[in-house]
C-alpha positions in Angstrom: -31.8 4.4 18.2 -28.4 4.2 19.9 -28.1 0.6 18.9 -28.6 1.4 15.3 -26.0 4.2 15.4 -23.5 1.8 17.0 -24.1 -0.8 14.3 -23.8 1.8 11.6 -20.6 3.1 13.1 -19.1 -0.4 13.4 -20.0 -1.1 9.8 -18.4 2.2 8.7 -15.2 1.3 10.5 -15.1 -2.1 9.0 -15.7 -0.7 5.5 -12.9 1.9 5.9 -10.4 -0.5 7.5 -11.3 -3.3 5.0 -9.2 -6.4 5.3 -6.4 -4.6 7.2 -8.1 -5.6 10.5 -7.4 -9.3 9.9 -4.4 -9.1 7.6 -1.1 -10.4 8.9 1.0 -7.3 9.6 4.1 -9.1 8.5 2.7 -9.3 4.9 3.3 -6.3 2.6 3.5 -5.4 -1.1 6.9 -6.2 -2.6 8.8 -3.7 -4.7 9.0 -4.7 -8.4 12.3 -3.4 -9.7 12.2 -4.7 -13.2 9.7 -6.0 -15.8 11.0 -7.9 -18.8 8.8 -8.5 -21.8 9.3 -8.1 -25.6 8.8 -4.7 -27.2 6.7 -6.1 -30.0 4.8 -9.3 -30.7 2.2 -10.5 -33.2 -1.4 -10.9 -32.1 -2.1 -14.4 -30.9 1.6 -15.1 -30.0 2.3 -16.2 -26.5 5.3 -14.5 -24.8 7.0 -14.6 -21.4 6.9 -11.8 -18.8 9.3 -11.7 -15.9 8.9 -9.3 -13.0 11.7 -9.0 -10.4 10.4 -8.5 -6.9 12.5 -7.4 -3.9 11.3 -9.5 -1.0 13.4 -8.0 1.8 16.5 -9.0 3.6 18.2 -12.4 3.3 16.8 -14.9 5.7 14.0 -12.6 6.8 11.5 -12.5 4.0 9.8 -14.9 1.6 7.3 -14.5 -1.2 3.9 -14.9 0.4 1.7 -14.8 -2.7 1.1 -12.9 -6.0 -2.2 -11.4 -7.2 -2.5 -11.5 -11.0 -5.4 -10.0 -13.0 -5.4 -10.8 -16.7 -7.4 -9.0 -19.4 -7.2 -9.0 -23.1 -4.9 -6.0 -23.1 -3.1 -6.2 -19.8 -1.5 -8.3 -17.0 -1.7 -6.6 -13.6 0.2 -8.0 -10.7 0.9 -7.3 -7.1 3.6 -9.4 -5.3 3.3 -9.9 -1.5 6.2 -10.5 0.8 6.1 -11.8 4.3 8.6 -10.8 6.9 9.9 -13.9 8.8 12.2 -12.0 11.1 11.4 -12.7 14.8 13.0 -9.5 16.1 16.6 -10.6 15.7 19.3 -8.7 13.8 19.9 -9.4 10.2 22.4 -8.3 7.5 21.3 -5.4 5.2 21.5 -7.5 2.1 18.4 -7.6 0.0 17.0 -10.7 -1.7 14.9 -10.7 -4.9 13.1 -13.2 -6.9 11.9 -13.5 -10.5 8.2 -14.1 -11.1 7.3 -15.6 -14.5 4.1 -15.2 -16.3 2.9 -15.8 -19.8 0.7 -13.6 -22.0 -0.9 -13.9 -25.4 -2.8 -10.9 -26.6 -5.3 -11.8 -29.2 -5.8 -8.3 -30.8 -3.4 -5.7 -32.2 -2.7 -2.6 -30.1 -0.9 -2.2 -26.8 -0.5 -4.8 -24.1 0.4 -3.4 -20.7 2.1 -5.2 -17.8 1.3 -3.3 -14.6 3.1 -3.9 -11.3 1.8 -2.3 -8.1 4.5 -0.8 -5.8 4.5 -0.5 -2.0 4.0 3.3 -2.2 0.8 2.9 -4.3 2.5 3.8 -7.6 2.8 1.5 -10.5 5.6 0.3 -12.8 4.6 -0.4 -16.3 6.0 -2.1 -19.4 4.1 -1.7 -22.7 4.4 -4.3 -25.6 3.1 -3.3 -29.0 0.9 -6.0 -30.5 1.1 -6.2 -34.3 -1.5 -7.8 -36.5 
């Protein structure tokens, strides 16, 4: 019975901790400071979306990867930055990068671009899709 309890406890810890147990601690969500997209488009028209992400300090951070989820009415993104600082001092000057995406909503309504922030909040830009 103790063995079953230990296995259940370990499974619960892994479930709660998720991937954080194996995730590189130098990788974190980047702050999205601006989303650029048109205010209105016609249905079926492709358009460009640009998200500006703050990666960190010059010489100490790079874009690790970007998670993007597309639906018919939204584009959801989370940019990940990786700290490359090896414990040395660095200047307090931030570096940012523009991330480019394309979207093409097929139906009239609202198309939302959602960017996840490091604090768990979201930044959003809504485009009205005309018929």
